[in-house]
Residue, then its C-alpha position, 0 to 999 in steps of 0.5 A: m602881072v597876072e598875065s606875066i606869071e601865067g605866061i611863065e607857068d605856060i613856059l615852064g610846063n610846055g618847056f618841061q614836056l618838050w624837054r622830055r620828048n627831046p633828051n638829046l638837048a643835053l648833048p651840047f652840055f655833056l660834050n662841053f663837059v667832056v671837051s673841057s675836062i680833056l683840055c684841062c687835063i692836056f693843059l695840066f700834063l703840058a705844064l708838068g711836062l714842060s717842067g719835067l715833073l711827070d714822074t710821080t712814082t716816089i715821095a721824093n718826086i712829089r716833093m720835087i713837084v711841090d717845090t718846083l710849082f712854088k718856084m714857078q710862081g716867080n715866073f710872071i710871064l709864062i703862067p699868065i700866058l698859059v692860063s690865059s690861053l686855056i681860058l680863051i680856048l675854053m671860052i671858044t669851045e663853050s661858045f660853040f656848045i652854047a650856040g649849038a644848045v640854043g639852036m637845038s632849043k630853037e628847032a625843038i620849039e619850032t618843029g617839036r624835034t631837034s638833032f645832033g646836026d642842029m647843034m653842029k649847024y648853029g654851033g658852027e655858024k654862031i661860035f665866033h659871034v657868041f664868043i666875041a659877045r661873051f669876051i666883051l661882057s667879060l672885059l666889062t665885068f673885069v673892068l667893073v671889078l677893078l674899078i669897084c674893088g681894086c682902085p679904092v683899096l690901092i688908094t686907101f688901104p696903105i694909108f688907112p688900113i681900117v678904112g681900106e678893110s671897110i671899103i673892101r667889104f662894102g665893095f664886094s657887097i656892091l660888086g656882088i649886086l652889080l654882077l647879079i644885075i649884069t647876069i640878068l640883063f645879058m642872060v638872053m644875049p646868046f639867044a639874040i645872036v642865034i635866034d635873031d641872027l644879031s651881031p655881038l654888039n647888037a645882041l648885047r643891046a638887044s639883051y639889055k633892052f629885052s630884060i628891061k622891057n620884060k623885067l617881071p618874067v625875066a626876074i621870075l624865070f631867073v629866080f626860079i631856075k636859080y633856086l630850083g638848082e639850089f633845091s636839087s643840090y640840097f635834096v641830093m645832099f639830104i639823100v646822101a646824108m640819109v644814106l650815110s646815117i643809115g649806114i652808120f646806124v646799121l654798122s653800129h648794130i651788126k658784127i663787123p667781120l675782122g677782115v673789114w676792120g683790117i681794111v679800115s685799120g689799113i686806111i686809118p689806124t684804129s684801136s678802140i671800138v669807138e675809133r673804129l666806128f669813127a674810122i668807118f664814118i670817115v670812110i663812108f663820108m669820103v665815099a659819099i662826097p664823090i657820089f654827091l658831086i657825081i649826082s649833082e653834076f649829072l643833074n646839072i648836065f642832063v636836066f637843069k642846063p637843057l631845061s633852063t636853055l629851053w625855058w629862056a629860048m621859049l621866053y625870048i621867042s614868045k616876047k620878041s614879037n612885041e620887042g621890035f627885033e628884026k634880023n640881019g643885025e638891025i634892031y628897032 
């Protein structure tokens, strides 16, 4: 146990130093964010364009959009097809960038440096293997959700509503645990595909066996990465809250120009001093929330995702020599 913890400490320290020397490791995640955002916007405009709802310059048109969207809920063929197509396209593009990120981490570990060309090389070579493996895993997860939550509810809820409600709660609890276990067991699946050149099915098997044989380091790294991300979110939230509190304190002790009151009153109608201060609080709060989201997403894209990918790659490479993996799709 001590050796595993020391190994994890080495991986965390060396990975951090390697990430500092290769800031371009964040490139796949940034590009994935940009491409996914563009695809979602295109999908939204196509959906609105097909409905003739792009003119939103008046309140009447906005109301027409809302009414039409509610009416479109009755179209049980078009909506699932459009949503499924978007999900598949996003999965394919994300698979490219996942493979590219793992390939860049592999090159950084082996040579000390990586480049945009490494992302294009590994992304182009392994995109469909990663996509197929993720698609299989998604199907298995979907079936698991149906079996645990769907079938028991459909059977018991119409007859015994109270029992059905209890089954729903219990089912969601069990489902959450199982999804967490599945996430941990198949965490290194893309690393097996890119680093060991395995097929999708062999990569799923290899990931499962790797996680089972290295339970302690895998669990430690998973928990560390998970709580590091949560801690950073809370830290950013704390900073934003402190700035918000300081802003309110300062505003309550200085004389606010009439022009500022006019702007605030134009946004939120106010009359008394208390209402004006509350209105300023609301305005600052509305500004603070986007700032918090932007900072959190920035840290996620440029820090946590590249670091976590690098750490998982280092763990996989450091352990795989003792796991019996072979290339060309043959394992054990």
